[in-house]
TIZARO-697439 format. One record per residue (C-alpha): residue in one letter; x, z, y; residue number from 0. Coordinates in nm, 3 decimals. Each point is the difference from the previous one (the first is absolute). Example, Ala and Ser with C-alpha at 12.3 -4.5 7.8 and 13.67 -1.06 7.14 Angstrom:
REM TIZARO-697439
SITE   type         X         Z         Y   seq
SITE      A     1.230     0.780    -0.450     0
SITE      S     0.137    -0.066     0.344     1
***
This chain:
REM TIZARO-697439
SITE   type         X         Z         Y   seq
SITE      M     1.272    -1.467    -0.651     0
SITE      L    -0.290     0.225    -0.095     1
SITE      L     0.053     0.135    -0.348     2
SITE      L    -0.354     0.094    -0.095     3
SITE      L    -0.335     0.094     0.141     4
SITE      V    -0.255     0.249    -0.125     5
SITE      C    -0.162    -0.085    -0.330     6
SITE      F    -0.203     0.187    -0.258     7
SITE      T     0.131    -0.115    -0.334     8
SITE      V     0.082     0.253    -0.271     9
SITE      P     0.363     0.001    -0.120    10
SITE      A     0.074    -0.031    -0.369    11
SITE      V     0.106     0.365    -0.031    12
SITE      A    -0.200     0.258     0.192    13
SITE      Q     0.217     0.259     0.175    14
SITE      Y    -0.226     0.179     0.249    15
SITE      N    -0.169     0.230    -0.250    16
SITE      L    -0.028     0.367    -0.092    17
SITE      Q     0.272    -0.034    -0.261    18
SITE      N     0.255    -0.095     0.265    19
SITE      L    -0.127     0.168     0.317    20
SITE      S    -0.105     0.359     0.060    21
SITE      L    -0.040     0.277     0.253    22
SITE      P     0.224     0.309    -0.018    23
SITE      K    -0.070     0.236    -0.286    24
SITE      K    -0.321     0.199     0.040    25
SITE      K     0.185     0.333     0.016    26
SITE      K     0.206    -0.114     0.295    27
SITE      I    -0.306    -0.141     0.177    28
SITE      D    -0.187     0.328    -0.043    29
SITE      E     0.295     0.199     0.128    30
SITE      H     0.057    -0.242     0.290    31
SITE      Q     0.373     0.001    -0.066    32
SITE      N     0.053    -0.278     0.252    33
SITE      S    -0.140    -0.245    -0.256    34
SITE      S    -0.302    -0.077     0.218    35
SITE      P     0.122     0.088     0.350    36
SITE      S    -0.254     0.045     0.276    37
SITE      Y    -0.025     0.056     0.372    38
SITE      Q    -0.319     0.068     0.194    39
SITE      H    -0.247    -0.280    -0.094    40
SITE      L     0.224    -0.191    -0.241    41
SITE      Q     0.114     0.061    -0.358    42
SITE      L     0.219    -0.241    -0.195    43
SITE      Y     0.025    -0.043    -0.377    44
SITE      P     0.301    -0.199    -0.124    45
SITE      V    -0.044    -0.260    -0.273    46
SITE      I     0.293     0.022    -0.240    47
SITE      A     0.123    -0.282    -0.225    48
SITE      N     0.157     0.033    -0.344    49
SITE      Q     0.298    -0.195    -0.129    50
SITE      T    -0.217    -0.270    -0.155    51
SITE      F    -0.151    -0.084     0.339    52
SITE      L     0.339     0.011     0.174    53
SITE      A     0.158    -0.227    -0.260    54
SITE      A    -0.285    -0.251     0.028    55
SITE      H     0.062    -0.033     0.375    56
SITE      K     0.380     0.012     0.006    57
SITE      D     0.014    -0.367     0.102    58
SITE      I    -0.206     0.052     0.316    59
SITE      P     0.238    -0.095     0.282    60
SITE      T     0.112     0.232     0.275    61
SITE      F    -0.199    -0.065     0.314    62
SITE      T     0.061     0.057     0.368    63
SITE      N    -0.318     0.137     0.151    64
SITE      L    -0.162    -0.148     0.309    65
SITE      Q     0.099     0.284     0.231    66
SITE      N     0.368    -0.041    -0.079    67
SITE      A    -0.025    -0.378     0.010    68
SITE      I    -0.148     0.003     0.350    69
SITE      Q     0.235     0.264     0.137    70
SITE      S     0.307    -0.176    -0.137    71
SITE      E    -0.129    -0.345     0.103    72
SITE      K    -0.007    -0.130    -0.355    73
SITE      V    -0.337    -0.163     0.057    74
SITE      M    -0.144    -0.188     0.293    75
SITE      I    -0.375     0.034     0.053    76
SITE      T    -0.168    -0.206     0.269    77
SITE      E    -0.331    -0.144     0.106    78
SITE      V    -0.083    -0.328    -0.172    79
SITE      A     0.205    -0.285     0.147    80
SITE      D    -0.150    -0.277     0.208    81
SITE      T    -0.002    -0.263    -0.272    82
SITE      Q    -0.349    -0.140     0.037    83
SITE      A    -0.092    -0.365     0.012    84
SITE      P    -0.162    -0.110     0.329    85
SITE      G    -0.360    -0.108     0.031    86
SITE      T    -0.155     0.221    -0.268    87
SITE      L    -0.181     0.329     0.013    88
SITE      P     0.055     0.330    -0.184    89
SITE      T    -0.215     0.166    -0.259    90
SITE      M    -0.142     0.347     0.026    91
SITE      N     0.207     0.280    -0.156    92
SITE      F    -0.287     0.209    -0.134    93
SITE      L    -0.372    -0.053    -0.006    94
SITE      N    -0.214     0.309     0.043    95
SITE      E    -0.352     0.028    -0.136    96
SITE      E    -0.162    -0.038     0.339    97
SITE      D     0.177    -0.329     0.069    98
SITE      E    -0.063    -0.127    -0.352    99
SITE      N    -0.376     0.040     0.046   100
SITE      D    -0.006    -0.141     0.352   101
SITE      A    -0.169    -0.340    -0.019   102
SITE      N     0.072    -0.060     0.369   103
SITE      L     0.378    -0.023    -0.032   104
SITE      P     0.089    -0.328     0.178   105
SITE      I     0.098    -0.291    -0.220   106
SITE      H     0.176     0.202    -0.268   107
SITE      T     0.042    -0.075    -0.368   108
SITE      R     0.000     0.296    -0.237   109
SITE      I     0.261    -0.036    -0.276   110
SITE      N     0.068     0.278    -0.251   111
SITE      G    -0.099     0.278     0.235   112
SITE      S     0.194    -0.131     0.298   113
SITE      I    -0.096    -0.211     0.296   114
SITE      T     0.177    -0.325     0.067   115
SITE      N    -0.027    -0.113     0.360   116
SITE      A    -0.142    -0.348     0.041   117
SITE      R    -0.016     0.016     0.377   118
SITE      S     0.174    -0.218     0.251   119
SITE      P     0.292     0.123     0.216   120
SITE      E    -0.242    -0.004     0.294   121
SITE      D    -0.226     0.248    -0.183   122
SITE      V     0.289     0.238    -0.053   123
SITE      Q     0.108    -0.031     0.363   124
SITE      E    -0.355     0.075     0.111   125
SITE      N    -0.021     0.298    -0.237   126
SITE      L     0.322     0.149     0.135   127
SITE      A    -0.111    -0.053     0.357   128
SITE      Q    -0.337     0.163    -0.071   129
SITE      N     0.164     0.303    -0.159   130
SITE      S     0.230     0.030     0.297   131
SITE      S    -0.288    -0.030     0.247   132
SITE      N    -0.202     0.264    -0.183   133
SITE      S     0.295     0.238     0.037   134
SITE      N     0.047    -0.076     0.373   135
SITE      Q     0.335    -0.161    -0.074   136
SITE      N     0.123    -0.350     0.084   137
SITE      M     0.132    -0.219    -0.277   138
SITE      P     0.293    -0.214     0.121   139
SITE      S    -0.092    -0.363     0.038   140
SITE      N     0.292    -0.119    -0.211   141
SITE      V    -0.101     0.184    -0.318   142
SITE      E     0.057    -0.219    -0.302   143
SITE      V    -0.218    -0.012    -0.309   144
SITE      P     0.154     0.211    -0.278   145
SITE      P     0.099    -0.238    -0.280   146
SITE      S    -0.008     0.078    -0.372   147
SITE      P     0.298     0.034    -0.230   148
SITE      P     0.069    -0.243    -0.283   149
SITE      P    -0.105     0.101    -0.352   150
SITE      S     0.228     0.262    -0.149   151
SITE      S     0.057     0.141    -0.346   152
SITE      S     0.124     0.331     0.140   153
SITE      P    -0.198     0.302    -0.117   154
SITE      A    -0.241     0.152     0.250   155
SITE      I    -0.319     0.203    -0.006   156
SITE      A    -0.304    -0.204    -0.092   157
SITE      D     0.190    -0.326     0.062   158
SITE      T     0.008     0.078     0.371   159
SITE      V     0.102    -0.284     0.229   160
SITE      T     0.199     0.121     0.298   161
SITE      P    -0.036    -0.205     0.318   162
SITE      H     0.219    -0.012     0.308   163
SITE      L    -0.118     0.253     0.257   164
SITE      S     0.268    -0.007     0.267   165
SITE      I    -0.277    -0.110     0.238   166
SITE      F    -0.081     0.369     0.038   167
SITE      D     0.348     0.105     0.108   168
SITE      D    -0.056    -0.069     0.368   169
SITE      A    -0.378    -0.026     0.010   170
SITE      N    -0.049     0.356     0.131   171
SITE      L    -0.305     0.050    -0.220   172
SITE      P    -0.124     0.347    -0.092   173
SITE      P     0.073     0.104    -0.362   174
SITE      E    -0.363    -0.008    -0.111   175
SITE      V    -0.030    -0.367     0.101   176
SITE      V     0.318    -0.091    -0.187   177
SITE      Q    -0.100     0.189    -0.312   178
SITE      N    -0.348    -0.155     0.009   179
SITE      Y     0.155    -0.345     0.017   180
SITE      L     0.244     0.082    -0.280   181
SITE      L    -0.272     0.120    -0.233   182
SITE      N    -0.232    -0.291     0.073   183
SITE      N     0.250    -0.282     0.035   184
SITE      G     0.298     0.099    -0.212   185
SITE      G     0.326     0.171     0.083   186
SITE      T     0.328     0.133    -0.121   187
SITE      V    -0.140     0.353    -0.014   188
SITE      N     0.021     0.019    -0.379   189
SITE      A     0.327    -0.178    -0.068   190
SITE      L     0.359     0.044     0.110   191
SITE      Q     0.326    -0.164    -0.106   192
SITE      I     0.275     0.189    -0.182   193
SITE      Q     0.349    -0.109    -0.098   194
SITE      N     0.254     0.199    -0.197   195
SITE      V     0.339    -0.073     0.158   196
SITE      S     0.194     0.240    -0.222   197
SITE      N     0.134     0.012    -0.354   198
SITE      D    -0.245     0.280    -0.088   199
SITE      T    -0.331    -0.031    -0.178   200
SITE      V    -0.262     0.148     0.235   201
SITE      Y    -0.317     0.178    -0.109   202
SITE      L    -0.304     0.019     0.227   203
SITE      M    -0.288     0.234    -0.080   204
SITE      A    -0.361    -0.045     0.105   205
SITE      G    -0.086     0.248     0.274   206
SITE      E     0.335    -0.005     0.180   207
SITE      V    -0.047    -0.033     0.376   208
SITE      I     0.238    -0.204     0.214   209
SITE      Q     0.017    -0.016     0.378   210
SITE      G     0.081    -0.286     0.236   211
SITE      G    -0.118    -0.356     0.048   212
SITE      K    -0.332    -0.048     0.173   213
SITE      Q    -0.167     0.291    -0.180   214
SITE      D     0.099     0.257    -0.261   215
SITE      R    -0.080    -0.090    -0.362   216
SITE      V    -0.035     0.160    -0.341   217
SITE      I     0.133    -0.171    -0.314   218
SITE      A    -0.295    -0.116    -0.209   219
SITE      K     0.160    -0.036    -0.345   220
SITE      D     0.312     0.105    -0.188   221
SITE      M     0.267    -0.269    -0.001   222
SITE      V     0.359    -0.050    -0.109   223
SITE      I     0.219    -0.229     0.210   224
SITE      A     0.304    -0.154    -0.166   225
SITE      P     0.342     0.002     0.170   226
SITE      N     0.064    -0.263     0.266   227
SITE      S    -0.355    -0.130    -0.018   228
SITE      E    -0.171    -0.269     0.196   229
SITE      L    -0.280     0.084     0.242   230
SITE      I    -0.291     0.149    -0.194   231
SITE      T    -0.356     0.069     0.108   232
SITE      L    -0.062     0.375     0.018   233
SITE      P    -0.366     0.104    -0.035   234
SITE      V    -0.091     0.276     0.243   235
SITE      F    -0.284     0.168     0.187   236
SITE      C    -0.001     0.094     0.366   237
SITE      V     0.014     0.373     0.085   238
SITE      E    -0.004    -0.044     0.377   239
SITE      K    -0.325    -0.165     0.100   240
SITE      G     0.050     0.005     0.377   241
SITE      R     0.324    -0.198     0.035   242
SITE      W     0.090    -0.365    -0.050   243
SITE      S     0.316    -0.047     0.201   244
SITE      Y     0.369     0.071    -0.009   245
SITE      E     0.073     0.321     0.186   246
SITE      K     0.238    -0.029     0.293   247
SITE      G     0.352     0.107    -0.087   248
SITE      V    -0.082     0.021    -0.372   249
SITE      Y     0.173    -0.217    -0.258   250
SITE      K    -0.247    -0.258    -0.128   251
SITE      N     0.085     0.051    -0.365   252
SITE      F    -0.148     0.282    -0.204   253
SITE      N     0.308     0.218     0.023   254
SITE      Q    -0.165     0.342    -0.030   255
SITE      Y    -0.118     0.162    -0.320   256
SITE      F    -0.273     0.258     0.057   257
SITE      Q    -0.107     0.163    -0.328   258
SITE      V    -0.245    -0.046    -0.286   259
SITE      A    -0.358     0.016     0.128   260
SITE      N    -0.228     0.283    -0.105   261
SITE      I    -0.212    -0.025    -0.315   262
SITE      Q    -0.316    -0.123     0.172   263
SITE      V     0.184    -0.291     0.163   264
SITE      R     0.181    -0.083    -0.326   265
SITE      K    -0.334     0.011    -0.178   266
SITE      S    -0.152    -0.242     0.252   267
SITE      L     0.262    -0.260    -0.097   268
SITE      Q    -0.095    -0.015    -0.367   269
SITE      G    -0.181    -0.322    -0.093   270
SITE      N    -0.076    -0.047     0.367   271
SITE      T    -0.041    -0.311     0.210   272
SITE      S    -0.161     0.180     0.294   273
SITE      Q     0.218     0.072     0.301   274
SITE      E    -0.295     0.178     0.159   275
SITE      K    -0.008     0.249    -0.288   276
SITE      V     0.361     0.098     0.071   277
SITE      W    -0.070     0.037     0.373   278
SITE      Q    -0.302     0.218    -0.068   279
SITE      T     0.208     0.225    -0.224   280
SITE      I     0.266     0.037     0.270   281
SITE      E    -0.258     0.066     0.270   282
SITE      K    -0.155     0.275    -0.212   283
SITE      F     0.343     0.150    -0.068   284
SITE      N     0.101     0.000     0.368   285
SITE      N    -0.330     0.148     0.111   286
SITE      R     0.010     0.273    -0.263   287
SITE      N     0.349     0.103     0.106   288
SITE      L    -0.056    -0.037     0.376   289
SITE      I     0.268    -0.268     0.026   290
SITE      A    -0.026    -0.187     0.328   291
SITE      S     0.121    -0.359    -0.019   292
SITE      Q    -0.035    -0.268     0.264   293
SITE      T     0.043    -0.269    -0.264   294
SITE      D    -0.185     0.171    -0.290   295
SITE      A     0.330     0.031    -0.183   296
SITE      Y     0.035     0.198    -0.321   297
SITE      T     0.363     0.069     0.091   298
SITE      D    -0.101     0.196     0.309   299
SITE      L    -0.046     0.302    -0.223   300
SITE      A     0.375     0.039     0.057   301
SITE      Q    -0.082     0.079     0.364   302
SITE      S    -0.209     0.300    -0.102   303
SITE      E     0.231     0.300     0.031   304
SITE      G    -0.229     0.226    -0.201   305
SITE      F    -0.044    -0.250    -0.284   306
SITE      M     0.371    -0.073    -0.025   307
SITE      K     0.080     0.371    -0.002   308
SITE      Q    -0.218     0.034    -0.309   309
SITE      I     0.159    -0.305    -0.164   310
SITE      T     0.344     0.149     0.058   311
SITE      A    -0.107     0.326    -0.165   312
SITE      Y    -0.132    -0.184    -0.309   313
SITE      N     0.323    -0.194    -0.024   314
SITE      E     0.214     0.312     0.027   315
SITE      H    -0.187     0.168    -0.284   316
SITE      L    -0.043    -0.297    -0.236   317
SITE      A     0.278    -0.253     0.066   318
SITE      D     0.228     0.150    -0.268   319
SITE      A    -0.279     0.104    -0.236   320
SITE      F     0.125    -0.205    -0.297   321
SITE      T     0.373    -0.009     0.063   322
SITE      D     0.072     0.223    -0.299   323
SITE      T    -0.266    -0.150    -0.228   324
SITE      P     0.139    -0.280    -0.221   325
SITE      N    -0.171    -0.329    -0.080   326
SITE      V    -0.280     0.021     0.256   327
SITE      I    -0.153    -0.345     0.036   328
SITE      G    -0.313     0.085     0.197   329
SITE      V    -0.221     0.259     0.161   330
SITE      I    -0.365     0.100     0.001   331
SITE      A    -0.111     0.136     0.338   332
SITE      V    -0.277     0.259     0.024   333
SITE      S    -0.190     0.134     0.300   334
SITE      G    -0.310     0.218    -0.005   335
SITE      D    -0.181    -0.047    -0.329   336
SITE      Q     0.107    -0.357    -0.071   337
SITE      V     0.290    -0.233    -0.073   338
SITE      I     0.060    -0.200     0.317   339
SITE      G     0.256    -0.240    -0.141   340
SITE      C     0.251    -0.089    -0.269   341
SITE      D     0.310    -0.218     0.007   342
SITE      M     0.218    -0.079    -0.302   343
SITE      F     0.308    -0.222    -0.018   344
SITE      A     0.205    -0.162    -0.273   345
SITE      T     0.312     0.211     0.061   346
SITE      P     0.091     0.342     0.139   347
SITE      Q     0.229    -0.171     0.248   348
SITE      L    -0.281    -0.209     0.147   349
SITE      F    -0.230     0.303     0.023   350
SITE      A     0.271     0.204     0.175   351
SITE      Q     0.053    -0.285     0.242   352
SITE      Q    -0.369    -0.031     0.088   353
SITE      Y    -0.092     0.371    -0.012   354
SITE      P     0.095     0.100     0.359   355
SITE      N    -0.236    -0.256     0.151   356
SITE      L    -0.271     0.067    -0.258   357
SITE      L     0.022     0.368     0.093   358
SITE      Y    -0.070    -0.096     0.360   359
SITE      A    -0.310    -0.189    -0.116   360
SITE      Y    -0.126     0.286    -0.218   361
SITE      A     0.067     0.260     0.270   362
SITE      T    -0.179    -0.211     0.260   363
SITE      E    -0.303    -0.023    -0.228   364
SITE      A     0.008     0.374    -0.077   365
SITE      I     0.019     0.091     0.369   366
SITE      S    -0.277    -0.239     0.097   367
SITE      N    -0.247     0.033    -0.287   368
SITE      G     0.128     0.269    -0.235   369
SITE      D    -0.056     0.365    -0.080   370
SITE      Q     0.173     0.282    -0.183   371
SITE      P     0.071    -0.123    -0.357   372
SITE      Q    -0.259     0.139    -0.240   373
SITE      I     0.016    -0.240    -0.291   374
SITE      E     0.095     0.149    -0.337   375
SITE      P     0.316    -0.127    -0.173   376
SITE      K    -0.206    -0.107    -0.301   377
SITE      A    -0.200    -0.232     0.228   378
SITE      V     0.323    -0.165     0.108   379
SITE      Q     0.098    -0.033    -0.364   380
SITE      Q    -0.335    -0.165    -0.066   381
SITE      Y     0.050    -0.238     0.292   382
SITE      L     0.331    -0.114    -0.146   383
SITE      A    -0.151    -0.027    -0.347   384
SITE      T    -0.281    -0.218     0.131   385
SITE      F     0.241    -0.208     0.203   386
SITE      L     0.228    -0.059    -0.295   387
SITE      A    -0.249     0.011    -0.288   388
SITE      A     0.062    -0.367    -0.078   389
SITE      E     0.167    -0.288     0.174   390
SITE      D    -0.326    -0.194     0.022   391
SITE      G    -0.182     0.303     0.140   392
SITE      E     0.284     0.057     0.242   393
SITE      E    -0.027    -0.359     0.121   394
SITE      K    -0.370     0.040     0.076   395
SITE      L     0.049     0.336     0.172   396
SITE      V     0.277    -0.112     0.231   397
SITE      K    -0.162    -0.335     0.065   398
SITE      D    -0.309     0.182     0.128   399
SITE      K     0.177     0.281     0.183   400
SITE      G     0.364    -0.096     0.040   401
SITE      S     0.252    -0.269    -0.084   402
SITE      V     0.255    -0.113    -0.258   403
SITE      F     0.318    -0.186     0.087   404
SITE      E     0.191    -0.176    -0.278   405
SITE      L     0.342    -0.158    -0.016   406
SITE      D     0.099    -0.214    -0.300   407
SITE      G    -0.289     0.141    -0.204   408
SITE      K     0.079     0.366     0.070   409
SITE      K    -0.198     0.225     0.226   410
SITE      V     0.218     0.107     0.291   411
SITE      H    -0.257     0.196     0.204   412
SITE      I    -0.344     0.137    -0.083   413
SITE      S    -0.209     0.170     0.266   414
SITE      G    -0.340     0.165    -0.016   415
SITE      F    -0.221     0.153     0.269   416
***
């Protein structure tokens, strides 16, 4: 059972404010007494909570994070099951501006920014065959029309409908043909299924990358999954454009946790219904860092020996940065002359749990797009002041440039980019 999704209501008692949250004392910041640790292109400022804030969030449950849940097999994450009704056709996942303005789209009905197919099964068969012919590939003669799923109340991005696409498993089509069909005729690209099979409460954070299935994905929104849940729709984006198949010898579930994606990828997820936007961000990242990937996978940065050597160095210098600092509930990350990101959580325990993977994300961003930190401490103080000036102002700021995740009326995670 899904406990709660993201919402933007203001709780009765505001807790994320300058009275309850602060940076280290100015003297310590100026003296750099490990209060704002730095390494190469990254500097980190801890956000410290007072007792009022801690007491207000003492009822926040203890979570198991996604990395631990996957590694200990407490959750099962799979491609969407084949539960569609025969004889119907899928809807398109996302409608880009070019398609929306195309008056020549064949027999489509535009509904709330999406395209509902009104074509016959013969039209779809002809479309698949034409795509295959254009790519010098042969579509098997026994390909069935992909049916649509029944209506579902499960949460998903932009009310995405996820059709059956096992027709591609043995079709031997090139990735660009498959992805073109998915984007124009629907697909399970932006939805997976997750089930919590443990007694733990599992927390998923937007930006976490998982590997497996038919293509690697990134979690689109923060979620909490109750113990021993039913199957739940998990909103995701693809971070591996060039693959739509199970790899030989690889378990079909998503049984590998990668890391939290860099800031630019995380930023591309906010308020987004464009898969293409995410792919473009990943392509730019890979090109900038000279990462060669046969499937345009974000996770192939792990194959870059030079990049990973730098990541390891950042981790060695910053992994224990806040071990001796009490009541740290968040961090503001700085690179060059700007704040590149901020993450705050409801409890020190949750921050400590998420920090190692957030560090990976911040370090990746600093290596790829950063520079030697030059920002003055007072500018970071001003950033926090602006961010926390008022709950209503905070809502607008993070809604435009980040996200808020609430559980039972209390903010569990606030991020800003």
